[in-house]
C-alpha positions in Angstrom: -29.6 -107.1 -66.5 -30.2 -104.2 -64.2 -33.9 -103.9 -63.1 -35.2 -100.4 -63.6 -38.0 -99.4 -61.2 -41.0 -98.0 -63.0 -44.5 -96.8 -62.0 -47.4 -97.1 -64.5 -50.3 -94.7 -64.8 -52.8 -93.4 -67.3 -53.7 -90.0 -68.7 -56.9 -89.2 -70.6 -56.9 -87.1 -73.8 -60.2 -86.5 -75.6 -61.8 -89.4 -73.7 -59.1 -91.8 -74.7 -56.6 -93.4 -72.3 -52.9 -92.9 -72.9 -50.7 -95.3 -70.9 -47.6 -93.8 -69.4 -44.8 -95.2 -67.2 -42.4 -93.3 -64.9 -38.7 -94.3 -64.9 -37.5 -93.5 -61.4 -33.8 -93.8 -62.4 -33.9 -91.3 -65.2 -36.9 -89.3 -63.8 -38.7 -89.4 -67.1 -42.3 -90.1 -68.1 -42.6 -92.5 -71.1 -45.9 -92.5 -73.1 -47.3 -95.3 -75.2 -46.8 -94.3 -78.8 -49.7 -96.5 -80.0 -52.1 -94.8 -77.6 -51.0 -91.3 -78.6 -51.4 -92.1 -82.3 -54.8 -93.7 -81.7 -56.0 -90.6 -79.7 -54.8 -88.1 -82.3 -55.8 -89.9 -85.5 -58.9 -92.0 -84.5 -57.3 -94.7 -86.5 -58.9 -98.1 -86.1 -55.5 -99.8 -86.8 -53.1 -97.5 -84.9 -50.3 -100.2 -85.1 -50.3 -100.1 -88.9 -50.4 -96.3 -88.8 -47.3 -96.4 -86.5 -45.6 -98.9 -88.8 -46.1 -96.6 -91.8 -45.0 -93.5 -89.8 -41.8 -95.3 -88.7 -41.0 -96.1 -92.4 -41.7 -92.5 -93.4 -39.5 -91.1 -90.7 -36.7 -93.4 -91.6 -36.9 -92.4 -95.3 -36.8 -88.7 -94.2 -33.6 -89.4 -92.3 -35.2 -88.7 -88.9 -33.5 -90.3 -85.8 -36.7 -90.2 -83.8 -37.2 -94.0 -84.1 -33.8 -94.6 -82.4 -35.2 -92.8 -79.3 -38.2 -95.2 -79.0 -37.8 -97.8 -76.2 -39.8 -100.8 -75.2 -41.3 -101.1 -71.7 -44.0 -103.3 -70.2 -47.4 -101.8 -70.0 -50.7 -103.3 -69.1 -52.7 -104.3 -72.2 -56.5 -104.4 -72.6 -56.5 -108.0 -71.6 -54.8 -107.1 -68.3 -51.5 -108.7 -69.2 -48.2 -106.9 -69.2 -46.7 -106.6 -72.6 -43.7 -104.8 -74.1 -44.9 -101.6 -75.8 -43.2 -98.9 -77.9 -42.9 -95.8 -75.6 -41.2 -92.4 -75.9 -40.4 -89.5 -73.7 -42.2 -86.2 -73.9 -39.7 -84.6 -76.3 -39.9 -87.6 -78.7 -43.7 -87.7 -78.5 -43.9 -84.0 -79.5 -41.6 -84.7 -82.5 -43.9 -87.6 -83.5 -46.9 -85.3 -83.2 -45.3 -82.9 -85.7 -45.4 -85.7 -88.3 -49.0 -86.6 -87.7 -51.4 -84.7 -90.2 -54.5 -84.5 -87.9 -56.8 -81.7 -86.7 -56.3 -82.9 -83.2 -52.5 -82.6 -83.5 -52.7 -79.0 -84.8 -53.1 -77.3 -81.4 -49.9 -79.1 -80.2 -48.0 -78.0 -83.3 -49.1 -74.4 -82.8 -48.1 -74.5 -79.1 -44.7 -76.0 -80.0 -44.2 -73.2 -82.5 -45.1 -70.6 -80.0 -42.8 -72.0 -77.3 -40.0 -72.2 -79.8 -40.5 -68.6 -80.8 -40.5 -67.5 -77.1 -37.2 -69.3 -76.4 -35.6 -67.6 -79.4 -36.8 -64.2 -78.0 -35.4 -65.1 -74.6 -31.9 -65.8 -76.0 -32.0 -62.3 -77.5 -33.5 -60.6 -74.4 -33.1 -62.8 -71.2 -35.3 -60.3 -69.2 -38.3 -61.6 -71.1 -37.8 -65.0 -69.5 -38.0 -63.4 -66.1 -41.2 -61.6 -67.0 -42.7 -64.7 -68.5 -41.9 -66.7 -65.3 -43.4 -64.0 -63.1 -46.7 -63.9 -65.1 -46.8 -67.7 -65.2 -46.4 -68.1 -61.4 -49.0 -65.4 -60.7 -51.5 -67.0 -63.1 -51.0 -70.2 -61.1 -52.3 -68.4 -58.0 -49.0 -68.1 -56.2 -48.7 -65.3 -53.6 -46.6 -62.3 -54.6 -44.3 -63.0 -51.6 -43.6 -66.5 -52.8 -43.1 -65.4 -56.4 -40.5 -62.8 -55.3 -38.6 -65.4 -53.4 -38.8 -67.9 -56.3 -37.4 -65.3 -58.8 -34.6 -64.4 -56.4 -33.8 -68.1 -56.1 -33.5 -68.3 -59.9 -31.0 -65.4 -59.8 -29.0 -67.0 -57.0 -29.0 -70.4 -58.8 -27.7 -68.7 -62.0 -24.8 -67.1 -60.0 -24.0 -70.6 -58.7 -24.0 -72.3 -62.0 -21.9 -69.5 -63.6 -19.4 -70.1 -60.8 -19.4 -73.8 -61.4 -18.7 -73.3 -65.1 -15.9 -70.9 -64.2 -14.4 -73.8 -62.1 -14.7 -76.3 -64.9 -17.7 -78.2 -63.7 -19.6 -79.9 -66.5 -23.3 -79.3 -67.0 -25.6 -82.3 -66.6 -24.5 -85.0 -64.3 -21.9 -83.0 -62.4 -24.3 -80.1 -61.8 -26.8 -82.7 -60.5 -24.3 -84.3 -58.2 -23.3 -80.9 -56.7 -26.9 -79.9 -56.3 -27.5 -83.1 -54.5 -24.6 -82.5 -52.2 -25.9 -79.0 -51.3 -29.4 -80.4 -50.7 -28.3 -83.2 -48.5 -26.0 -80.9 -46.5 -28.8 -78.5 -45.6 -31.9 -80.6 -45.7 -30.5 -84.0 -44.7 -32.1 -85.5 -47.8 -31.0 -86.2 -51.3 -32.9 -84.4 -54.1 -34.8 -87.7 -54.9 -35.7 -88.3 -51.3 -36.9 -84.7 -50.9 -39.1 -85.0 -54.0 -40.4 -88.3 -52.7 -41.6 -86.6 -49.5 -43.5 -84.1 -51.6 -44.8 -86.8 -53.9 -43.2 -85.2 -56.9 -41.9 -86.8 -60.1 -41.0 -84.6 -63.0 -42.1 -81.4 -61.2 -39.5 -78.9 -60.1 -38.6 -79.2 -56.5 -38.1 -75.5 -55.9 -41.5 -74.8 -57.4 -43.0 -76.8 -54.6 -41.0 -75.4 -51.7 -42.5 -73.3 -48.9 -41.2 -69.8 -48.3 -38.9 -71.1 -45.6 -37.6 -74.0 -47.6 -36.8 -71.6 -50.5 -35.0 -69.2 -48.1 -32.8 -71.9 -46.7 -32.1 -73.4 -50.2 -31.1 -69.9 -51.4 -28.8 -69.5 -48.3 -27.2 -72.9 -49.2 -26.6 -72.0 -52.8 -25.4 -68.4 -52.1 -23.0 -69.7 -49.5 -21.6 -72.3 -51.9 -21.0 -69.6 -54.5 -19.2 -67.3 -52.0 -17.1 -70.1 -50.6 -16.2 -71.2 -54.1 -15.1 -67.7 -55.1 -12.7 -67.7 -52.1 -11.4 -71.2 -52.2 -11.3 -71.5 -56.0 -11.7 -75.3 -56.2 -9.5 -76.8 -59.0 -11.3 -80.1 -59.6 -14.6 -81.9 -59.2 -13.9 -83.4 -55.8 -12.9 -80.0 -54.4 -16.1 -78.6 -55.9 -18.1 -81.3 -54.0 -16.4 -80.4 -50.8 -17.3 -76.7 -51.3 -20.9 -77.6 -52.1 -21.1 -79.6 -48.9 -19.7 -76.7 -46.9 -22.1 -74.2 -48.5 -25.1 -76.5 -47.9 -23.9 -77.0 -44.3 -24.2 -73.3 -43.6 -28.0 -73.5 -44.3 -28.1 -76.9 -42.5 -27.0 -75.2 -39.3 -29.7 -72.6 -39.7 -32.3 -75.3 -40.4 -31.5 -77.1 -37.2 -31.6 -73.9 -35.2 -35.0 -73.1 -36.5 -36.3 -76.6 -35.8 -34.9 -76.4 -32.2 -36.7 -73.1 -31.6 -40.0 -74.0 -33.2 -40.1 -77.7 -32.4 -41.2 -78.7 -35.9 -39.5 -79.8 -39.1 -38.6 -77.2 -41.8 -38.9 -79.9 -44.4 -42.5 -80.0 -45.6 -44.5 -82.6 -47.5 -46.5 -79.7 -48.9 -46.5 -79.3 -52.6 -48.2 -76.8 -54.9 -51.4 -78.2 -56.4 -52.2 -76.6 -59.7 
């Protein structure tokens, strides 16, 4: 059986510890279901509560239980034991089924987010304004925010071009993005995130101004080359991605030669 590399950690909610584990292969946080239930319900027997909730969800026809996986987490006695865990999306779905005052703020937030997403499908400009306000509230500089919003526009042009060329969303988008990143930065996306000590966080949200500019150059170049060469299959799209990223790679090396320091920064944005 293939060994999946994981990293365990703990978060605290209302003075209660919730164990979590990071799956490096899937880049997903998994949270202990029992810990979440105990924190939200104050149940003295959270395992029985979870057993009853599972039965109820199955009767309701929910497929949530099928998304529960078992991973080893450290128990109270210090030993590693297999525990029911779920990703963030599944945990939120479980929270919706828990009648508890502590769960209510999460339910209200989920309803609000859902409403905002529906609004954005009707008027995409609202998504841009929401992102602008969100970045400014985080304390980002206006200069960085302008670059970041421009990078979103350039990325959208690129993904539209990929779809035009028959590239599938998901894994193929990720592979092409990785090709571009490696071509300009000399690092895979995972290696880049590791340098910045990132996990689930967005890499672009943690780039410096210069990193953003070079990444935009790489993606814009890929888009323009693709429009001219019109790649007909995935291998041809990969070649175009490498060529587009290479344009920014040349610029990066020239900057590093002139300045004597690396463009790639370990700096990340601390909220």
